[in-house]
C-alpha positions as CSV (number, residue, x, y, z in Angstrom):
1,R,192.7,-9.0,39.0
2,D,194.0,-11.8,41.4
3,A,191.7,-10.6,44.1
4,M,188.8,-10.4,41.7
5,G,189.5,-14.0,40.5
6,R,189.6,-15.3,44.1
7,A,186.4,-13.5,44.9
8,A,184.7,-15.0,41.8
9,R,185.9,-18.6,42.7
10,L,184.7,-18.1,46.3
11,A,181.3,-16.9,45.1
12,A,181.0,-20.0,42.8
13,A,181.9,-22.3,45.6
14,V,179.3,-20.7,47.9
15,R,176.7,-21.1,45.1
16,R,177.6,-24.7,44.6
17,A,177.5,-25.5,48.3
18,S,174.2,-23.8,48.6
19,T,172.8,-25.8,45.6
20,E,174.0,-29.1,47.0
21,S,172.6,-28.3,50.5
22,F,169.2,-27.4,48.9
23,A,169.2,-30.7,46.9
24,A,170.1,-32.7,50.0
25,R,167.3,-31.0,52.0
26,S,164.9,-31.5,49.1
27,G,165.8,-35.2,48.9
28,A,165.4,-35.7,52.6
29,E,162.1,-33.8,52.6
30,T,160.9,-35.9,49.6
31,Q,161.8,-39.2,51.4
32,L,160.2,-37.9,54.6
33,G,157.0,-36.9,52.7
34,Y,157.0,-40.3,51.0
35,A,157.3,-42.2,54.3
36,S,154.6,-39.9,55.7
37,A,152.3,-40.7,52.8
38,R,152.9,-44.4,53.2
39,G,152.1,-44.2,56.9
40,S,149.1,-42.1,56.1
41,L,147.7,-44.7,53.6
42,A,148.3,-47.6,56.0
43,G,146.6,-45.6,58.7
44,Q,143.6,-44.9,56.6
45,A,143.2,-48.6,55.7
46,K,143.6,-49.6,59.4
47,A,140.9,-47.1,60.3
48,V,138.5,-48.5,57.7
49,F,139.1,-52.1,59.0
50,A,138.5,-51.0,62.5
51,R,135.0,-49.7,61.6
52,V,133.9,-53.1,60.3
53,R,135.7,-55.4,62.8
54,G,133.7,-58.2,64.2
55,G,130.4,-59.7,63.0
56,G,126.9,-58.3,62.5
57,V,128.0,-55.2,60.5
58,P,125.2,-54.1,58.1
59,A,125.8,-54.9,54.4
60,G,125.7,-51.2,53.4
61,Q,128.5,-50.4,55.8
62,L,130.6,-53.3,54.5
63,V,130.1,-52.0,50.9
64,G,131.0,-48.5,51.9
65,A,134.2,-49.8,53.6
66,L,135.2,-51.7,50.5
67,Q,134.7,-48.6,48.4
68,Q,136.9,-46.6,50.8
69,L,139.6,-49.2,50.5
70,A,139.4,-49.1,46.7
71,A,139.9,-45.3,46.9
72,I,142.9,-45.8,49.1
73,R,144.3,-48.4,46.7
74,R,144.1,-45.9,43.8
75,G,146.4,-43.6,45.7
76,A,148.9,-46.2,46.7
77,N,152.1,-47.4,45.0
78,L,152.7,-51.0,43.8
79,E,154.2,-52.2,47.1
80,E,151.4,-50.7,49.2
81,S,148.8,-52.1,46.8
82,E,150.2,-55.6,47.1
83,A,150.3,-55.3,50.9
84,L,146.7,-54.1,51.0
85,S,145.4,-56.9,48.8
86,R,146.9,-59.5,51.2
87,E,145.5,-57.9,54.4
88,A,143.7,-60.5,56.6
89,P,141.0,-57.9,57.6
90,L,140.2,-57.5,53.9
91,R,139.5,-61.2,53.5
92,H,137.3,-61.0,56.6
93,L,135.4,-58.1,55.2
94,L,134.8,-60.1,51.9
95,S,133.7,-63.2,53.8
96,E,131.1,-61.0,55.7
97,L,129.9,-59.6,52.4
98,N,129.6,-63.2,51.0
99,V,127.2,-64.1,53.8
100,Q,124.9,-61.1,53.0
101,L,124.6,-62.0,49.3
102,P,121.8,-64.3,47.8
103,R,122.9,-67.9,47.7
104,D,121.1,-68.4,44.4
105,A,119.2,-66.2,41.9
106,G,115.8,-67.1,43.5
107,E,116.6,-66.3,47.1
108,R,115.3,-63.0,48.4
109,S,117.6,-61.1,50.7
110,A,118.1,-57.6,52.1
111,W,120.8,-57.0,49.5
112,D,120.4,-53.7,47.6
113,S,120.8,-54.0,43.9
114,T,122.9,-50.8,43.8
115,W,125.5,-52.4,45.9
116,T,126.4,-55.1,43.3
117,P,128.2,-52.9,40.7
118,Q,129.9,-51.0,43.6
119,V,131.3,-54.2,45.1
120,I,132.4,-55.5,41.7
121,G,134.2,-52.2,40.8
122,A,135.9,-52.2,44.2
123,L,137.1,-55.8,43.8
124,R,138.6,-55.1,40.4
125,T,140.4,-52.0,41.8
126,L,141.7,-53.9,44.8
127,S,143.0,-56.9,42.9
128,V,142.5,-59.2,45.9
129,R,144.9,-62.1,45.9
130,E,142.9,-64.6,47.9
131,V,139.2,-64.5,47.5
132,D,136.5,-67.2,47.7
133,P,135.1,-67.8,44.1
134,Q,131.7,-68.3,45.8
135,L,131.7,-64.5,46.3
136,G,131.8,-64.0,42.6
137,V,129.1,-66.6,41.9
138,R,126.8,-64.9,44.5
139,L,127.5,-61.5,43.0
140,G,126.4,-63.0,39.7
141,H,123.1,-64.1,41.4
142,A,122.6,-60.5,42.6
143,L,123.2,-59.2,39.1
144,V,120.5,-61.6,37.8
145,Q,118.1,-60.4,40.4
146,S,118.7,-56.8,39.5
147,S,118.8,-57.3,35.7
148,P,115.2,-56.3,34.9
149,G,115.8,-52.9,36.4
150,I,119.2,-52.0,34.8
151,E,120.3,-51.1,31.3
152,L,121.6,-53.9,29.1
153,E,125.0,-52.3,28.7
154,A,125.3,-51.8,32.5
155,F,124.5,-55.5,33.0
156,L,127.0,-56.6,30.4
157,H,129.7,-54.2,31.7
158,S,129.2,-55.5,35.3
159,V,129.5,-59.1,34.1
160,C,132.8,-58.2,32.3
161,D,134.1,-56.4,35.4
162,L,133.1,-59.4,37.5
163,C,135.0,-61.7,35.2
164,A,138.1,-59.4,35.3
165,A,138.0,-59.3,39.1
166,F,138.2,-63.1,39.4
167,D,140.2,-63.8,36.3
168,A,143.6,-64.1,38.1
169,H,142.1,-66.9,40.3
170,G,141.1,-69.1,37.4
171,S,137.6,-69.1,38.6
172,V,134.5,-69.6,36.4
173,V,132.7,-66.5,37.5
174,P,129.8,-65.8,37.1
175,D,128.0,-69.1,36.7
176,D,126.4,-70.3,33.5
177,Y,122.9,-69.3,34.6
178,A,123.9,-65.6,35.0
179,L,125.4,-65.6,31.5
180,W,122.3,-67.4,30.1
181,V,120.1,-64.6,31.5
182,L,122.4,-62.0,30.0
183,G,122.4,-63.8,26.6
184,E,118.6,-64.1,26.5
185,R,118.2,-60.5,27.3
186,L,120.7,-59.5,24.6
187,A,119.0,-61.8,22.1
188,D,115.6,-60.3,22.8
189,F,117.1,-56.8,22.5
190,C,118.6,-57.5,19.1
191,Q,115.6,-59.2,17.7
192,A,113.3,-56.3,18.7
193,R,115.3,-53.9,16.6
194,S,116.1,-53.7,12.9
195,P,119.8,-53.8,11.8
196,G,121.1,-50.3,11.7
197,E,118.8,-49.0,14.4
198,L,121.3,-49.4,17.2
199,G,124.0,-47.3,15.6
200,T,127.6,-48.2,15.0
201,R,129.1,-47.1,18.3
202,R,126.6,-49.1,20.3
203,V,127.0,-52.3,18.3
204,I,130.8,-52.2,18.4
205,S,130.7,-51.6,22.2
206,L,128.4,-54.6,22.7
207,M,130.5,-56.7,20.4
208,H,133.7,-55.7,22.3
209,H,132.2,-56.8,25.6
210,L,130.9,-60.1,24.2
211,A,134.4,-60.8,22.9
212,H,135.9,-60.6,26.4
213,P,138.2,-63.6,26.9
214,A,136.1,-64.8,29.8
215,L,132.8,-64.6,27.8
216,R,133.6,-65.3,24.1
217,D,133.3,-69.1,24.5
218,R,130.4,-69.0,27.0
219,M,127.9,-66.7,25.2
220,P,126.6,-68.1,21.9
221,V,124.6,-64.9,21.3
222,R,127.9,-63.4,20.0
223,G,127.6,-65.5,16.9
224,S,123.8,-65.5,16.6
225,A,122.3,-64.4,13.3
226,P,120.4,-61.4,14.7
227,F,123.5,-60.0,16.4
228,L,125.7,-60.7,13.3
229,D,123.1,-58.8,11.2
230,H,123.5,-55.7,13.4
231,V,127.3,-55.9,13.1
232,R,127.2,-56.4,9.4
233,K,125.0,-53.4,8.9
234,C,127.5,-51.1,10.5
235,L,130.6,-52.3,8.7
236,P,130.6,-49.4,6.1
237,E,130.7,-46.9,8.9
238,C,133.4,-48.6,10.9
239,S,136.9,-47.1,11.4
240,V,140.0,-49.2,10.8
241,A,140.2,-49.9,14.6
242,D,136.5,-51.0,14.6
243,L,137.1,-53.3,11.6
244,A,140.1,-54.8,13.4
245,S,137.9,-55.4,16.4
246,V,135.3,-57.1,14.3
247,L,138.0,-59.4,12.8
248,Q,139.4,-60.2,16.2
249,A,135.9,-60.9,17.7
250,Y,134.8,-63.2,14.9
251,V,137.8,-64.9,13.2
252,D,137.2,-68.0,15.4
253,V,133.4,-68.2,14.9
254,P,132.4,-70.4,11.9
255,A,129.0,-68.9,11.7
256,A,130.6,-65.5,11.1
257,A,132.8,-66.5,8.2
258,G,130.8,-64.3,5.8
259,L,131.0,-61.3,8.2
260,V,134.8,-61.7,8.5
261,G,135.0,-61.8,4.7
262,E,132.9,-58.6,4.4
263,A,135.0,-56.8,6.9
264,L,138.2,-57.7,4.9
265,M,136.5,-56.5,1.8
266,V,135.6,-53.1,3.4
267,L,139.3,-52.8,4.4
268,V,140.5,-53.6,0.9
269,S,138.2,-51.1,-0.8
270,R,138.9,-48.3,1.7
271,S,142.6,-48.9,1.6
272,A,142.6,-48.5,-2.2
273,L,141.9,-44.8,-1.7
274,A,145.0,-42.7,-0.9
275,G,145.5,-41.9,2.7
276,Q,142.6,-44.0,3.9
277,G,142.1,-47.5,5.4
278,L,145.4,-49.2,6.2
279,G,147.2,-46.3,4.4
280,A,146.4,-44.1,7.4
281,A,146.4,-46.8,10.1
282,T,148.3,-46.5,13.4
283,L,150.7,-49.2,14.6
284,P,148.2,-50.7,17.1
285,E,145.5,-50.8,14.3
286,L,148.0,-52.5,11.9
287,A,149.0,-55.0,14.6
288,A,145.3,-55.8,15.3
289,V,144.6,-56.5,11.6
290,A,147.8,-58.4,11.1
291,E,147.0,-60.7,14.0
292,V,143.9,-62.2,12.2
293,L,145.1,-62.2,8.6
294,P,146.9,-65.7,8.8
295,V,143.8,-67.3,10.4
296,S,141.3,-65.6,8.1
297,Q,142.9,-66.7,4.9
298,R,144.0,-70.2,5.9
299,G,142.1,-72.6,3.6
300,T,139.3,-70.1,3.0
301,K,137.7,-69.8,-0.4
302,T,134.6,-67.9,0.6
303,R,133.3,-65.3,-1.8
304,V,131.2,-62.5,-0.3
305,A,127.9,-61.5,-1.8
306,D,126.5,-58.0,-1.8
307,S,130.0,-56.4,-1.9
308,A,131.6,-54.1,-4.3
309,L,134.5,-56.6,-4.4
310,S,132.4,-59.7,-4.5
311,G,134.6,-61.2,-7.2
312,L,137.5,-61.3,-4.7
313,D,137.7,-64.3,-2.4
314,V,138.6,-63.9,1.3
315,A,142.1,-65.5,1.0
316,E,143.0,-63.1,-1.9
317,A,141.6,-60.1,0.1
318,S,143.7,-61.2,3.1
319,R,146.9,-61.4,0.9
320,T,146.1,-58.0,-0.6
321,L,145.7,-56.5,2.9
322,S,149.0,-58.1,4.0
323,V,150.9,-56.3,1.2
324,L,149.2,-53.0,2.0
325,L,149.9,-53.5,5.7
326,L,153.6,-54.2,5.2
327,R,153.9,-51.0,3.0
328,R,152.3,-48.9,5.8
329,L,154.6,-50.5,8.4
330,A,157.6,-49.7,6.3
331,T,156.4,-46.0,6.1
332,L,155.9,-45.9,9.9
333,L,159.4,-47.4,10.6
334,R,161.0,-44.8,8.3
335,E,159.1,-41.7,9.5
336,S,158.4,-42.2,13.2
337,E,159.4,-43.9,16.4
338,V,157.4,-47.1,16.9
339,D,157.4,-50.0,19.3
340,L,159.7,-52.5,17.5
341,N,158.3,-55.5,19.3
342,I,154.8,-54.7,18.1
343,A,156.0,-53.9,14.6
344,V,158.0,-57.2,14.3
345,A,155.0,-59.2,15.5
346,A,152.8,-57.4,12.9
347,I,155.3,-58.1,10.1
348,A,155.5,-61.8,11.1
349,N,151.7,-62.2,11.0
350,A,151.3,-60.3,7.8
351,T,153.9,-62.3,5.9
352,Q,152.2,-65.6,7.0
353,A,149.2,-64.5,4.9
354,L,151.3,-64.1,1.8
355,P,151.9,-66.9,-0.8
356,S,155.0,-69.0,-0.3
357,G,158.0,-67.1,-1.7
358,A,156.3,-63.8,-1.8
359,E,157.6,-62.4,1.4
360,G,160.5,-60.6,-0.2
């Protein structure tokens, strides 16, 4: 028995030593592979820069190089991404691109319209730290030149991406003329179609882009009567998330006070049915609705026409929704794991919309 015990202990020790050795080798191989991958990514970027070094490189080749760098960036970790965005050769590449772009919307150049969204997308991916705002303005000129030949949504999406690419620099990009052209095209588009013709998904998508932080105060078409009519028509088909988006998009637009009220009414009527509306909302949806409730009810006494609940004023609807929202939050907190920071913020916003002393 003693011999068998010693043999068993010896076998266990061998297995343990083997496991530790394998783990050590695996860790070393992982570190070696990681270092190799880092070297590989840096080498790929260096090879791309080498192909566009110097002046006189055709614009198409510069665009292709920028797209390759964006693809490299997507496969890099945070440290590598930061290093790539600060590379001096990258700034040189962008300055060469800037020379190739039209200096204003009326200048004709050899710039191909298909390159514009490709450059904008690559810039957003690369998150370049130091970039001349003039590049963003000239990309806006290129978008204006190509706008007659591209879909409205593609134009709007490219403008939003351009804003996002330069947002970290505090730059006003694109310039007002580019946004005016976009706004005029959107206004014509809406006026040429009857409310309901576009469909809910398309209207909500357009609204979402127009409410972009960089655009919402620079494009009056967001609050224009024709566009508001399209949004109003789709309210009955909107999900809770859609209705929350409508509230967030328009709670600060005086011309849309009636629309905000109607969206609140739709939420109230839908939430009155068991398991619908706020009664089935997710935490992010609740947080989105809660964020606008204090603003929507503050001093508001608007009554909404053409509504099943037209006798209910907006402030009262907001308070009703606050109560329903708090009940749903209480259920989520009891029955599932939720982000407490989001939940606390939603509770704070919802209680602000309640009458004084009603929070308990």
